[in-house]
PDB file of N, CA, C and O in Angstrom:
ATOM      1  N   UNK A   1       0.755  -0.848  49.453  1.00  0.00           N
ATOM      2  CA  UNK A   1      -0.234  -1.117  48.441  1.00  0.00           C
ATOM      3  C   UNK A   1      -1.497  -1.666  49.079  1.00  0.00           C
ATOM      4  O   UNK A   1      -1.438  -2.404  50.063  1.00  0.00           O
ATOM      5  N   UNK A   2      -2.615  -1.309  48.527  1.00  0.00           N
ATOM      6  CA  UNK A   2      -3.870  -1.836  49.050  1.00  0.00           C
ATOM      7  C   UNK A   2      -4.182  -3.180  48.418  1.00  0.00           C
ATOM      8  O   UNK A   2      -3.592  -3.559  47.406  1.00  0.00           O
ATOM      9  N   UNK A   3      -5.113  -3.890  49.026  1.00  0.00           N
ATOM     10  CA  UNK A   3      -5.478  -5.205  48.509  1.00  0.00           C
ATOM     11  C   UNK A   3      -6.112  -5.107  47.131  1.00  0.00           C
ATOM     12  O   UNK A   3      -5.915  -5.990  46.297  1.00  0.00           O
ATOM     13  N   UNK A   4      -6.849  -4.073  46.888  1.00  0.00           N
ATOM     14  CA  UNK A   4      -7.527  -3.915  45.603  1.00  0.00           C
ATOM     15  C   UNK A   4      -6.544  -3.811  44.446  1.00  0.00           C
ATOM     16  O   UNK A   4      -6.794  -4.360  43.373  1.00  0.00           O
ATOM     17  N   UNK A   5      -5.445  -3.122  44.645  1.00  0.00           N
ATOM     18  CA  UNK A   5      -4.480  -2.967  43.561  1.00  0.00           C
ATOM     19  C   UNK A   5      -3.752  -4.279  43.280  1.00  0.00           C
ATOM     20  O   UNK A   5      -3.340  -4.525  42.146  1.00  0.00           O
ATOM     21  N   UNK A   6      -3.590  -5.127  44.304  1.00  0.00           N
ATOM     22  CA  UNK A   6      -2.931  -6.409  44.096  1.00  0.00           C
ATOM     23  C   UNK A   6      -3.850  -7.411  43.398  1.00  0.00           C
ATOM     24  O   UNK A   6      -3.381  -8.240  42.619  1.00  0.00           O
ATOM     25  N   UNK A   7      -5.128  -7.343  43.665  1.00  0.00           N
ATOM     26  CA  UNK A   7      -6.091  -8.277  43.085  1.00  0.00           C
ATOM     27  C   UNK A   7      -6.626  -7.810  41.736  1.00  0.00           C
ATOM     28  O   UNK A   7      -7.338  -8.546  41.053  1.00  0.00           O
ATOM     29  N   UNK A   8      -6.287  -6.617  41.370  1.00  0.00           N
ATOM     30  CA  UNK A   8      -6.768  -6.068  40.112  1.00  0.00           C
ATOM     31  C   UNK A   8      -6.171  -6.860  38.949  1.00  0.00           C
ATOM     32  O   UNK A   8      -4.953  -7.037  38.908  1.00  0.00           O
ATOM     33  N   UNK A   9      -6.983  -7.346  37.998  1.00  0.00           N
ATOM     34  CA  UNK A   9      -6.429  -8.107  36.869  1.00  0.00           C
ATOM     35  C   UNK A   9      -5.614  -7.198  35.955  1.00  0.00           C
ATOM     36  O   UNK A   9      -5.946  -6.031  35.744  1.00  0.00           O
ATOM     37  N   UNK A  10      -4.554  -7.763  35.427  1.00  0.00           N
ATOM     38  CA  UNK A  10      -3.731  -7.009  34.496  1.00  0.00           C
ATOM     39  C   UNK A  10      -4.513  -6.802  33.212  1.00  0.00           C
ATOM     40  O   UNK A  10      -5.437  -7.556  32.908  1.00  0.00           O
ATOM     41  N   UNK A  11      -4.148  -5.798  32.476  1.00  0.00           N
ATOM     42  CA  UNK A  11      -4.795  -5.517  31.205  1.00  0.00           C
ATOM     43  C   UNK A  11      -4.532  -6.678  30.251  1.00  0.00           C
ATOM     44  O   UNK A  11      -3.379  -6.927  29.899  1.00  0.00           O
ATOM     45  N   UNK A  12      -5.579  -7.399  29.820  1.00  0.00           N
ATOM     46  CA  UNK A  12      -5.351  -8.557  28.943  1.00  0.00           C
ATOM     47  C   UNK A  12      -4.808  -8.169  27.571  1.00  0.00           C
ATOM     48  O   UNK A  12      -4.235  -9.004  26.871  1.00  0.00           O
ATOM     49  N   UNK A  13      -4.985  -6.917  27.190  1.00  0.00           N
ATOM     50  CA  UNK A  13      -4.476  -6.487  25.887  1.00  0.00           C
ATOM     51  C   UNK A  13      -2.960  -6.405  25.871  1.00  0.00           C
ATOM     52  O   UNK A  13      -2.357  -6.493  24.802  1.00  0.00           O
ATOM     53  N   UNK A  14      -2.327  -6.239  27.024  1.00  0.00           N
ATOM     54  CA  UNK A  14      -0.871  -6.142  27.082  1.00  0.00           C
ATOM     55  C   UNK A  14      -0.203  -7.368  26.475  1.00  0.00           C
ATOM     56  O   UNK A  14       0.773  -7.239  25.736  1.00  0.00           O
ATOM     57  N   UNK A  15      -0.718  -8.555  26.779  1.00  0.00           N
ATOM     58  CA  UNK A  15      -0.096  -9.759  26.240  1.00  0.00           C
ATOM     59  C   UNK A  15      -0.264  -9.833  24.723  1.00  0.00           C
ATOM     60  O   UNK A  15       0.596 -10.380  24.033  1.00  0.00           O
ATOM     61  N   UNK A  16      -1.373  -9.283  24.194  1.00  0.00           N
ATOM     62  CA  UNK A  16      -1.565  -9.260  22.749  1.00  0.00           C
ATOM     63  C   UNK A  16      -0.596  -8.280  22.087  1.00  0.00           C
ATOM     64  O   UNK A  16      -0.057  -8.555  21.015  1.00  0.00           O
ATOM     65  N   UNK A  17      -0.384  -7.143  22.732  1.00  0.00           N
ATOM     66  CA  UNK A  17       0.569  -6.163  22.195  1.00  0.00           C
ATOM     67  C   UNK A  17       1.986  -6.734  22.174  1.00  0.00           C
ATOM     68  O   UNK A  17       2.713  -6.583  21.193  1.00  0.00           O
ATOM     69  N   UNK A  18       2.360  -7.381  23.253  1.00  0.00           N
ATOM     70  CA  UNK A  18       3.689  -7.981  23.328  1.00  0.00           C
ATOM     71  C   UNK A  18       3.836  -9.080  22.283  1.00  0.00           C
ATOM     72  O   UNK A  18       4.877  -9.197  21.637  1.00  0.00           O
ATOM     73  N   UNK A  19       2.799  -9.877  22.124  1.00  0.00           N
ATOM     74  CA  UNK A  19       2.808 -10.939  21.117  1.00  0.00           C
ATOM     75  C   UNK A  19       2.941 -10.345  19.716  1.00  0.00           C
ATOM     76  O   UNK A  19       3.697 -10.857  18.892  1.00  0.00           O
ATOM     77  N   UNK A  20       2.207  -9.265  19.447  1.00  0.00           N
ATOM     78  CA  UNK A  20       2.276  -8.604  18.140  1.00  0.00           C
ATOM     79  C   UNK A  20       3.666  -8.035  17.872  1.00  0.00           C
ATOM     80  O   UNK A  20       4.180  -8.152  16.760  1.00  0.00           O
ATOM     81  N   UNK A  21       4.267  -7.428  18.872  1.00  0.00           N
ATOM     82  CA  UNK A  21       5.619  -6.893  18.703  1.00  0.00           C
ATOM     83  C   UNK A  21       6.631  -8.005  18.450  1.00  0.00           C
ATOM     84  O   UNK A  21       7.571  -7.835  17.674  1.00  0.00           O
ATOM     85  N   UNK A  22       6.434  -9.131  19.105  1.00  0.00           N
ATOM     86  CA  UNK A  22       7.303 -10.288  18.879  1.00  0.00           C
ATOM     87  C   UNK A  22       7.203 -10.748  17.424  1.00  0.00           C
ATOM     88  O   UNK A  22       8.216 -11.035  16.787  1.00  0.00           O
ATOM     89  N   UNK A  23       5.990 -10.816  16.910  1.00  0.00           N
ATOM     90  CA  UNK A  23       5.785 -11.233  15.521  1.00  0.00           C
ATOM     91  C   UNK A  23       6.392 -10.229  14.558  1.00  0.00           C
ATOM     92  O   UNK A  23       7.053 -10.617  13.595  1.00  0.00           O
ATOM     93  N   UNK A  24       6.178  -8.959  14.802  1.00  0.00           N
ATOM     94  CA  UNK A  24       6.715  -7.916  13.926  1.00  0.00           C
ATOM     95  C   UNK A  24       8.236  -8.007  13.865  1.00  0.00           C
ATOM     96  O   UNK A  24       8.819  -7.957  12.782  1.00  0.00           O
ATOM     97  N   UNK A  25       8.869  -8.139  15.009  1.00  0.00           N
ATOM     98  CA  UNK A  25      10.333  -8.244  15.038  1.00  0.00           C
ATOM     99  C   UNK A  25      10.833  -9.491  14.343  1.00  0.00           C
ATOM    100  O   UNK A  25      11.805  -9.443  13.589  1.00  0.00           O
ATOM    101  N   UNK A  26      10.178 -10.596  14.593  1.00  0.00           N
ATOM    102  CA  UNK A  26      10.605 -11.859  13.999  1.00  0.00           C
ATOM    103  C   UNK A  26      10.407 -11.847  12.484  1.00  0.00           C
ATOM    104  O   UNK A  26      11.302 -12.248  11.740  1.00  0.00           O
ATOM    105  N   UNK A  27       9.250 -11.392  12.027  1.00  0.00           N
ATOM    106  CA  UNK A  27       9.004 -11.336  10.586  1.00  0.00           C
ATOM    107  C   UNK A  27       9.940 -10.336   9.906  1.00  0.00           C
ATOM    108  O   UNK A  27      10.425 -10.588   8.803  1.00  0.00           O
ATOM    109  N   UNK A  28      10.192  -9.211  10.557  1.00  0.00           N
ATOM    110  CA  UNK A  28      11.109  -8.218   9.984  1.00  0.00           C
ATOM    111  C   UNK A  28      12.501  -8.788   9.791  1.00  0.00           C
ATOM    112  O   UNK A  28      13.119  -8.601   8.743  1.00  0.00           O
ATOM    113  N   UNK A  29      12.993  -9.485  10.809  1.00  0.00           N
ATOM    114  CA  UNK A  29      14.318 -10.098  10.699  1.00  0.00           C
ATOM    115  C   UNK A  29      14.322 -11.223   9.675  1.00  0.00           C
ATOM    116  O   UNK A  29      15.304 -11.413   8.957  1.00  0.00           O
ATOM    117  N   UNK A  30      13.227 -11.965   9.609  1.00  0.00           N
ATOM    118  CA  UNK A  30      13.131 -13.079   8.665  1.00  0.00           C
ATOM    119  C   UNK A  30      13.173 -12.581   7.224  1.00  0.00           C
ATOM    120  O   UNK A  30      13.672 -13.278   6.340  1.00  0.00           O
ATOM    121  N   UNK A  31      12.662 -11.402   6.990  1.00  0.00           N
ATOM    122  CA  UNK A  31      12.697 -10.826   5.642  1.00  0.00           C
ATOM    123  C   UNK A  31      14.022 -10.115   5.393  1.00  0.00           C
ATOM    124  O   UNK A  31      14.621 -10.278   4.330  1.00  0.00           O
ATOM    125  N   UNK A  32      14.482  -9.333   6.357  1.00  0.00           N
ATOM    126  CA  UNK A  32      15.649  -8.469   6.140  1.00  0.00           C
ATOM    127  C   UNK A  32      16.960  -9.239   6.031  1.00  0.00           C
ATOM    128  O   UNK A  32      17.781  -8.931   5.166  1.00  0.00           O
ATOM    129  N   UNK A  33      17.169 -10.218   6.875  1.00  0.00           N
ATOM    130  CA  UNK A  33      18.456 -10.920   6.892  1.00  0.00           C
ATOM    131  C   UNK A  33      18.751 -11.619   5.565  1.00  0.00           C
ATOM    132  O   UNK A  33      19.837 -11.421   5.020  1.00  0.00           O
ATOM    133  N   UNK A  34      17.830 -12.433   5.013  1.00  0.00           N
ATOM    134  CA  UNK A  34      18.132 -13.054   3.719  1.00  0.00           C
ATOM    135  C   UNK A  34      18.326 -12.033   2.583  1.00  0.00           C
ATOM    136  O   UNK A  34      19.143 -12.247   1.687  1.00  0.00           O
ATOM    137  N   UNK A  35      17.582 -10.940   2.627  1.00  0.00           N
ATOM    138  CA  UNK A  35      17.713  -9.924   1.582  1.00  0.00           C
ATOM    139  C   UNK A  35      19.096  -9.279   1.627  1.00  0.00           C
ATOM    140  O   UNK A  35      19.744  -9.122   0.592  1.00  0.00           O
ATOM    141  N   UNK A  36      19.542  -8.912   2.808  1.00  0.00           N
ATOM    142  CA  UNK A  36      20.853  -8.265   2.934  1.00  0.00           C
ATOM    143  C   UNK A  36      21.965  -9.231   2.534  1.00  0.00           C
ATOM    144  O   UNK A  36      22.876  -8.865   1.791  1.00  0.00           O
ATOM    145  N   UNK A  37      21.886 -10.454   3.025  1.00  0.00           N
ATOM    146  CA  UNK A  37      22.924 -11.442   2.693  1.00  0.00           C
ATOM    147  C   UNK A  37      22.945 -11.732   1.200  1.00  0.00           C
ATOM    148  O   UNK A  37      24.012 -11.793   0.590  1.00  0.00           O
ATOM    149  N   UNK A  38      21.768 -11.912   0.612  1.00  0.00           N
ATOM    150  CA  UNK A  38      21.723 -12.211  -0.830  1.00  0.00           C
ATOM    151  C   UNK A  38      22.188 -11.027  -1.667  1.00  0.00           C
ATOM    152  O   UNK A  38      22.816 -11.217  -2.708  1.00  0.00           O
ATOM    153  N   UNK A  39      21.894  -9.825  -1.233  1.00  0.00           N
ATOM    154  CA  UNK A  39      22.367  -8.641  -1.967  1.00  0.00           C
ATOM    155  C   UNK A  39      23.892  -8.571  -1.946  1.00  0.00           C
ATOM    156  O   UNK A  39      24.520  -8.291  -2.967  1.00  0.00           O
ATOM    157  N   UNK A  40      24.478  -8.823  -0.790  1.00  0.00           N
ATOM    158  CA  UNK A  40      25.939  -8.789  -0.700  1.00  0.00           C
ATOM    159  C   UNK A  40      26.578  -9.883  -1.556  1.00  0.00           C
ATOM    160  O   UNK A  40      27.546  -9.632  -2.274  1.00  0.00           O
ATOM    161  N   UNK A  41      26.032 -11.091  -1.475  1.00  0.00           N
ATOM    162  CA  UNK A  41      26.578 -12.191  -2.276  1.00  0.00           C
ATOM    163  C   UNK A  41      26.394 -11.914  -3.759  1.00  0.00           C
ATOM    164  O   UNK A  41      27.318 -12.109  -4.549  1.00  0.00           O
ATOM    165  N   UNK A  42      25.203 -11.459  -4.139  1.00  0.00           N
ATOM    166  CA  UNK A  42      24.939 -11.153  -5.549  1.00  0.00           C
ATOM    167  C   UNK A  42      25.859 -10.078  -6.099  1.00  0.00           C
ATOM    168  O   UNK A  42      26.356 -10.210  -7.217  1.00  0.00           O
ATOM    169  N   UNK A  43      26.092  -9.033  -5.351  1.00  0.00           N
ATOM    170  CA  UNK A  43      26.993  -7.966  -5.803  1.00  0.00           C
ATOM    171  C   UNK A  43      28.419  -8.464  -5.942  1.00  0.00           C
ATOM    172  O   UNK A  43      29.094  -8.153  -6.923  1.00  0.00           O
ATOM    173  N   UNK A  44      28.879  -9.229  -4.973  1.00  0.00           N
ATOM    174  CA  UNK A  44      30.255  -9.755  -5.049  1.00  0.00           C
ATOM    175  C   UNK A  44      30.435 -10.661  -6.260  1.00  0.00           C
ATOM    176  O   UNK A  44      31.437 -10.569  -6.968  1.00  0.00           O
ATOM    177  N   UNK A  45      29.461 -11.537  -6.495  1.00  0.00           N
ATOM    178  CA  UNK A  45      29.563 -12.423  -7.652  1.00  0.00           C
ATOM    179  C   UNK A  45      29.454 -11.657  -8.966  1.00  0.00           C
ATOM    180  O   UNK A  45      30.129 -11.995  -9.938  1.00  0.00           O
ATOM    181  N   UNK A  46      28.615 -10.634  -9.002  1.00  0.00           N
ATOM    182  CA  UNK A  46      28.521  -9.799 -10.201  1.00  0.00           C
ATOM    183  C   UNK A  46      29.856  -9.108 -10.496  1.00  0.00           C
ATOM    184  O   UNK A  46      30.279  -9.036 -11.650  1.00  0.00           O
ATOM    185  N   UNK A  47      30.507  -8.606  -9.462  1.00  0.00           N
ATOM    186  CA  UNK A  47      31.813  -7.966  -9.650  1.00  0.00           C
ATOM    187  C   UNK A  47      32.854  -8.982 -10.110  1.00  0.00           C
ATOM    188  O   UNK A  47      33.670  -8.694 -10.986  1.00  0.00           O
ATOM    189  N   UNK A  48      32.819 -10.157  -9.520  1.00  0.00           N
ATOM    190  CA  UNK A  48      33.811 -11.180  -9.840  1.00  0.00           C
ATOM    191  C   UNK A  48      33.632 -11.718 -11.262  1.00  0.00           C
ATOM    192  O   UNK A  48      34.610 -11.897 -11.988  1.00  0.00           O
ATOM    193  N   UNK A  49      32.382 -11.975 -11.656  1.00  0.00           N
ATOM    194  CA  UNK A  49      32.126 -12.605 -12.954  1.00  0.00           C
ATOM    195  C   UNK A  49      31.680 -11.611 -14.029  1.00  0.00           C
ATOM    196  O   UNK A  49      31.404 -12.011 -15.161  1.00  0.00           O
ATOM    197  N   UNK A  50      31.605 -10.309 -13.684  1.00  0.00           N
ATOM    198  CA  UNK A  50      31.192  -9.254 -14.626  1.00  0.00           C
ATOM    199  C   UNK A  50      29.832  -9.564 -15.239  1.00  0.00           C
ATOM    200  O   UNK A  50      29.659  -9.505 -16.456  1.00  0.00           O
ATOM    201  N   UNK A  51      28.888  -9.888 -14.397  1.00  0.00           N
ATOM    202  CA  UNK A  51      27.543 -10.245 -14.854  1.00  0.00           C
ATOM    203  C   UNK A  51      26.478  -9.281 -14.334  1.00  0.00           C
ATOM    204  O   UNK A  51      25.294  -9.614 -14.314  1.00  0.00           O
ATOM    205  N   UNK A  52      26.892  -8.108 -13.921  1.00  0.00           N
ATOM    206  CA  UNK A  52      25.974  -7.164 -13.290  1.00  0.00           C
ATOM    207  C   UNK A  52      24.745  -6.959 -14.137  1.00  0.00           C
ATOM    208  O   UNK A  52      24.918  -6.714 -15.331  1.00  0.00           O
ATOM    209  N   UNK A  53      23.583  -7.029 -13.675  1.00  0.00           N
ATOM    210  CA  UNK A  53      23.021  -7.275 -12.351  1.00  0.00           C
ATOM    211  C   UNK A  53      22.449  -8.671 -12.175  1.00  0.00           C
ATOM    212  O   UNK A  53      21.658  -8.886 -11.258  1.00  0.00           O
ATOM    213  N   UNK A  54      22.815  -9.617 -13.009  1.00  0.00           N
ATOM    214  CA  UNK A  54      22.135 -10.908 -13.039  1.00  0.00           C
ATOM    215  C   UNK A  54      22.282 -11.731 -11.759  1.00  0.00           C
ATOM    216  O   UNK A  54      21.302 -12.318 -11.301  1.00  0.00           O
ATOM    217  N   UNK A  55      23.445 -11.790 -11.187  1.00  0.00           N
ATOM    218  CA  UNK A  55      23.594 -12.566  -9.944  1.00  0.00           C
ATOM    219  C   UNK A  55      22.809 -11.921  -8.809  1.00  0.00           C
ATOM    220  O   UNK A  55      22.223 -12.614  -7.977  1.00  0.00           O
ATOM    221  N   UNK A  56      22.802 -10.611  -8.780  1.00  0.00           N
ATOM    222  CA  UNK A  56      22.022  -9.908  -7.767  1.00  0.00           C
ATOM    223  C   UNK A  56      20.545 -10.258  -7.905  1.00  0.00           C
ATOM    224  O   UNK A  56      19.872 -10.522  -6.908  1.00  0.00           O
ATOM    225  N   UNK A  57      20.042 -10.262  -9.127  1.00  0.00           N
ATOM    226  CA  UNK A  57      18.638 -10.595  -9.360  1.00  0.00           C
ATOM    227  C   UNK A  57      18.348 -12.035  -8.952  1.00  0.00           C
ATOM    228  O   UNK A  57      17.339 -12.306  -8.301  1.00  0.00           O
ATOM    229  N   UNK A  58      19.221 -12.951  -9.330  1.00  0.00           N
ATOM    230  CA  UNK A  58      19.032 -14.366  -8.990  1.00  0.00           C
ATOM    231  C   UNK A  58      19.015 -14.553  -7.476  1.00  0.00           C
ATOM    232  O   UNK A  58      18.132 -15.226  -6.944  1.00  0.00           O
ATOM    233  N   UNK A  59      19.978 -13.967  -6.787  1.00  0.00           N
ATOM    234  CA  UNK A  59      20.044 -14.146  -5.336  1.00  0.00           C
ATOM    235  C   UNK A  59      18.904 -13.439  -4.618  1.00  0.00           C
ATOM    236  O   UNK A  59      18.450 -13.914  -3.576  1.00  0.00           O
ATOM    237  N   UNK A  60      18.433 -12.318  -5.148  1.00  0.00           N
ATOM    238  CA  UNK A  60      17.278 -11.652  -4.547  1.00  0.00           C
ATOM    239  C   UNK A  60      16.024 -12.504  -4.718  1.00  0.00           C
ATOM    240  O   UNK A  60      15.191 -12.569  -3.814  1.00  0.00           O
ATOM    241  N   UNK A  61      15.885 -13.153  -5.863  1.00  0.00           N
ATOM    242  CA  UNK A  61      14.744 -14.045  -6.076  1.00  0.00           C
ATOM    243  C   UNK A  61      14.807 -15.233  -5.120  1.00  0.00           C
ATOM    244  O   UNK A  61      13.793 -15.643  -4.556  1.00  0.00           O
ATOM    245  N   UNK A  62      15.996 -15.774  -4.948  1.00  0.00           N
ATOM    246  CA  UNK A  62      16.167 -16.884  -4.006  1.00  0.00           C
ATOM    247  C   UNK A  62      15.830 -16.442  -2.585  1.00  0.00           C
ATOM    248  O   UNK A  62      15.174 -17.173  -1.843  1.00  0.00           O
ATOM    249  N   UNK A  63      16.277 -15.248  -2.209  1.00  0.00           N
ATOM    250  CA  UNK A  63      15.980 -14.762  -0.853  1.00  0.00           C
ATOM    251  C   UNK A  63      14.485 -14.514  -0.680  1.00  0.00           C
ATOM    252  O   UNK A  63      13.956 -14.710   0.414  1.00  0.00           O
ATOM    253  N   UNK A  64      13.801 -14.091  -1.728  1.00  0.00           N
ATOM    254  CA  UNK A  64      12.351 -13.890  -1.634  1.00  0.00           C
ATOM    255  C   UNK A  64      11.654 -15.229  -1.390  1.00  0.00           C
ATOM    256  O   UNK A  64      10.734 -15.312  -0.575  1.00  0.00           O
ATOM    257  N   UNK A  65      12.086 -16.265  -2.087  1.00  0.00           N
ATOM    258  CA  UNK A  65      11.502 -17.592  -1.887  1.00  0.00           C
ATOM    259  C   UNK A  65      11.777 -18.118  -0.479  1.00  0.00           C
ATOM    260  O   UNK A  65      10.889 -18.664   0.176  1.00  0.00           O
ATOM    261  N   UNK A  66      13.011 -17.947  -0.026  1.00  0.00           N
ATOM    262  CA  UNK A  66      13.372 -18.400   1.327  1.00  0.00           C
ATOM    263  C   UNK A  66      12.557 -17.644   2.374  1.00  0.00           C
ATOM    264  O   UNK A  66      12.022 -18.248   3.304  1.00  0.00           O
ATOM    265  N   UNK A  67      12.466 -16.330   2.223  1.00  0.00           N
ATOM    266  CA  UNK A  67      11.700 -15.523   3.179  1.00  0.00           C
ATOM    267  C   UNK A  67      10.233 -15.915   3.176  1.00  0.00           C
ATOM    268  O   UNK A  67       9.618 -16.022   4.238  1.00  0.00           O
ATOM    269  N   UNK A  68       9.661 -16.133   1.990  1.00  0.00           N
ATOM    270  CA  UNK A  68       8.250 -16.520   1.905  1.00  0.00           C
ATOM    271  C   UNK A  68       8.011 -17.853   2.611  1.00  0.00           C
ATOM    272  O   UNK A  68       7.031 -18.008   3.338  1.00  0.00           O
ATOM    273  N   UNK A  69       8.900 -18.800   2.397  1.00  0.00           N
ATOM    274  CA  UNK A  69       8.770 -20.105   3.046  1.00  0.00           C
ATOM    275  C   UNK A  69       8.870 -19.968   4.566  1.00  0.00           C
ATOM    276  O   UNK A  69       8.061 -20.539   5.298  1.00  0.00           O
ATOM    277  N   UNK A  70       9.858 -19.213   5.037  1.00  0.00           N
ATOM    278  CA  UNK A  70      10.036 -19.039   6.482  1.00  0.00           C
ATOM    279  C   UNK A  70       8.859 -18.300   7.119  1.00  0.00           C
ATOM    280  O   UNK A  70       8.424 -18.655   8.215  1.00  0.00           O
ATOM    281  N   UNK A  71       8.346 -17.280   6.440  1.00  0.00           N
ATOM    282  CA  UNK A  71       7.194 -16.538   6.951  1.00  0.00           C
ATOM    283  C   UNK A  71       5.978 -17.459   7.027  1.00  0.00           C
ATOM    284  O   UNK A  71       5.216 -17.409   7.993  1.00  0.00           O
ATOM    285  N   UNK A  72       5.801 -18.292   6.016  1.00  0.00           N
ATOM    286  CA  UNK A  72       4.683 -19.239   6.011  1.00  0.00           C
ATOM    287  C   UNK A  72       4.773 -20.185   7.214  1.00  0.00           C
ATOM    288  O   UNK A  72       3.796 -20.377   7.937  1.00  0.00           O
ATOM    289  N   UNK A  73       5.944 -20.767   7.415  1.00  0.00           N
ATOM    290  CA  UNK A  73       6.124 -21.697   8.529  1.00  0.00           C
ATOM    291  C   UNK A  73       5.922 -20.991   9.879  1.00  0.00           C
ATOM    292  O   UNK A  73       5.251 -21.517  10.767  1.00  0.00           O
ATOM    293  N   UNK A  74       6.503 -19.806  10.020  1.00  0.00           N
ATOM    294  CA  UNK A  74       6.381 -19.081  11.283  1.00  0.00           C
ATOM    295  C   UNK A  74       4.953 -18.614  11.523  1.00  0.00           C
ATOM    296  O   UNK A  74       4.499 -18.582  12.667  1.00  0.00           O
ATOM    297  N   UNK A  75       4.239 -18.254  10.465  1.00  0.00           N
ATOM    298  CA  UNK A  75       2.862 -17.797  10.654  1.00  0.00           C
ATOM    299  C   UNK A  75       1.971 -18.928  11.159  1.00  0.00           C
ATOM    300  O   UNK A  75       1.046 -18.688  11.934  1.00  0.00           O
ATOM    301  N   UNK A  76       2.241 -20.142  10.729  1.00  0.00           N
ATOM    302  CA  UNK A  76       1.480 -21.282  11.252  1.00  0.00           C
ATOM    303  C   UNK A  76       1.767 -21.467  12.745  1.00  0.00           C
ATOM    304  O   UNK A  76       0.852 -21.716  13.531  1.00  0.00           O
ATOM    305  N   UNK A  77       3.021 -21.347  13.125  1.00  0.00           N
ATOM    306  CA  UNK A  77       3.395 -21.481  14.536  1.00  0.00           C
ATOM    307  C   UNK A  77       2.771 -20.369  15.366  1.00  0.00           C
ATOM    308  O   UNK A  77       2.219 -20.617  16.438  1.00  0.00           O
ATOM    309  N   UNK A  78       2.863 -19.134  14.863  1.00  0.00           N
ATOM    310  CA  UNK A  78       2.288 -18.004  15.592  1.00  0.00           C
ATOM    311  C   UNK A  78       0.762 -18.081  15.642  1.00  0.00           C
ATOM    312  O   UNK A  78       0.150 -17.639  16.615  1.00  0.00           O
ATOM    313  N   UNK A  79       0.155 -18.632  14.613  1.00  0.00           N
ATOM    314  CA  UNK A  79      -1.291 -18.824  14.650  1.00  0.00           C
ATOM    315  C   UNK A  79      -1.707 -19.741  15.777  1.00  0.00           C
ATOM    316  O   UNK A  79      -2.682 -19.481  16.482  1.00  0.00           O
ATOM    317  N   UNK A  80      -0.959 -20.819  15.942  1.00  0.00           N
ATOM    318  CA  UNK A  80      -1.244 -21.745  17.039  1.00  0.00           C
ATOM    319  C   UNK A  80      -0.980 -21.086  18.389  1.00  0.00           C
ATOM    320  O   UNK A  80      -1.755 -21.264  19.329  1.00  0.00           O
ATOM    321  N   UNK A  81       0.102 -20.331  18.490  1.00  0.00           N
ATOM    322  CA  UNK A  81       0.399 -19.644  19.746  1.00  0.00           C
ATOM    323  C   UNK A  81      -0.676 -18.613  20.078  1.00  0.00           C
ATOM    324  O   UNK A  81      -1.019 -18.422  21.244  1.00  0.00           O
ATOM    325  N   UNK A  82      -1.210 -17.944  19.044  1.00  0.00           N
ATOM    326  CA  UNK A  82      -2.269 -16.966  19.281  1.00  0.00           C
ATOM    327  C   UNK A  82      -3.526 -17.649  19.798  1.00  0.00           C
ATOM    328  O   UNK A  82      -4.187 -17.141  20.704  1.00  0.00           O
ATOM    329  N   UNK A  83      -3.857 -18.801  19.223  1.00  0.00           N
ATOM    330  CA  UNK A  83      -5.022 -19.536  19.703  1.00  0.00           C
ATOM    331  C   UNK A  83      -4.821 -19.972  21.154  1.00  0.00           C
ATOM    332  O   UNK A  83      -5.751 -19.913  21.958  1.00  0.00           O
ATOM    333  N   UNK A  84      -3.621 -20.404  21.480  1.00  0.00           N
ATOM    334  CA  UNK A  84      -3.328 -20.783  22.865  1.00  0.00           C
ATOM    335  C   UNK A  84      -3.411 -19.576  23.792  1.00  0.00           C
ATOM    336  O   UNK A  84      -3.896 -19.691  24.917  1.00  0.00           O
ATOM    337  N   UNK A  85      -2.946 -18.427  23.330  1.00  0.00           N
ATOM    338  CA  UNK A  85      -2.996 -17.200  24.115  1.00  0.00           C
ATOM    339  C   UNK A  85      -4.449 -16.786  24.318  1.00  0.00           C
ATOM    340  O   UNK A  85      -4.825 -16.328  25.396  1.00  0.00           O
ATOM    341  N   UNK A  86      -5.252 -16.946  23.290  1.00  0.00           N
ATOM    342  CA  UNK A  86      -6.661 -16.590  23.351  1.00  0.00           C
ATOM    343  C   UNK A  86      -7.410 -17.488  24.333  1.00  0.00           C
ATOM    344  O   UNK A  86      -8.346 -17.038  24.994  1.00  0.00           O
ATOM    345  N   UNK A  87      -7.004 -18.760  24.432  1.00  0.00           N
ATOM    346  CA  UNK A  87      -7.661 -19.694  25.349  1.00  0.00           C
ATOM    347  C   UNK A  87      -7.366 -19.371  26.798  1.00  0.00           C
ATOM    348  O   UNK A  87      -8.179 -19.668  27.672  1.00  0.00           O
ATOM    349  N   UNK A  88      -6.203 -18.760  27.074  1.00  0.00           N
ATOM    350  CA  UNK A  88      -5.807 -18.444  28.443  1.00  0.00           C
ATOM    351  C   UNK A  88      -6.664 -17.336  29.044  1.00  0.00           C
ATOM    352  O   UNK A  88      -6.729 -17.190  30.264  1.00  0.00           O
ATOM    353  N   UNK A  89      -7.303 -16.576  28.208  1.00  0.00           N
ATOM    354  CA  UNK A  89      -8.042 -15.411  28.676  1.00  0.00           C
ATOM    355  C   UNK A  89      -9.255 -15.744  29.401  1.00  0.00           C
ATOM    356  O   UNK A  89      -9.972 -14.849  29.850  1.00  0.00           O
TER     357      UNK A  89
END
């Protein structure tokens, strides 16, 4: 390798892309996991208590609230991390 290729700065956009993919994966899991779990619990309770679809609706609403809260908290953390990432440039 030549000296020029070693001293060449890495593409600064790469760290932003990686950061964005991290956020996408984390937010996707934060939304999907509570929804799937609440759907399963709601369906089981509906079958057990013969209340179809009310338990499913209740648990889906609860999962929406939980997901919204978690996304809010994580977005504040990621906002700070983005500012720190921006300062490193």
